[in-house]
C-alpha positions, 0 to 999 in steps of 0.5 A: 304615835303621839299627838297634840290636839287643839280644841277651841271652847267658848269659855273656861268653864266649857274648856275645864269640863272637856279637859276634866272628862278627857283626863279622867277617862285617860284619853289624854295625859294632859290638857293645857287651858289657854284663855284669851284667844282671839279667833277670826273665822268664816262662819255661815258665809261671813267673817266672824270674831270671838274670844275663845279658850284654847285646849292643848291636849297631849295623847296618842293617836289611837285615842283620837276617835274617842277624844272627838266623840267626847269633845262633841258630846260636851261642846256647844259649837255645831262644828268644834275645832278638833285637830291633831298634829303629830309629835315628831320628837319628844323627851323619852320620859315625857312620851312614856308618861303620856303612854302611862297616863292614857 
């Protein structure tokens, strides 16, 4: 099964570090880095806000545990966002590329 993973990072430097390691280790085929994400969230009992960077990662489900381990090792947050959504449809050539790249 193919998945898209969302990870928010504190800044572009952290996002690039995480993305580079995941691609180098063939855990993800591609990492899109989207700057300028405004997040509103509850943390430690209060509503907080932060400017963040969003990573959009494409991979296969079997790699998710290793992706989580790698992200947690490189991330500065106590509880980083690491969520996966299934890819229910995709161009067969693109999905083959994900397979070949991971």
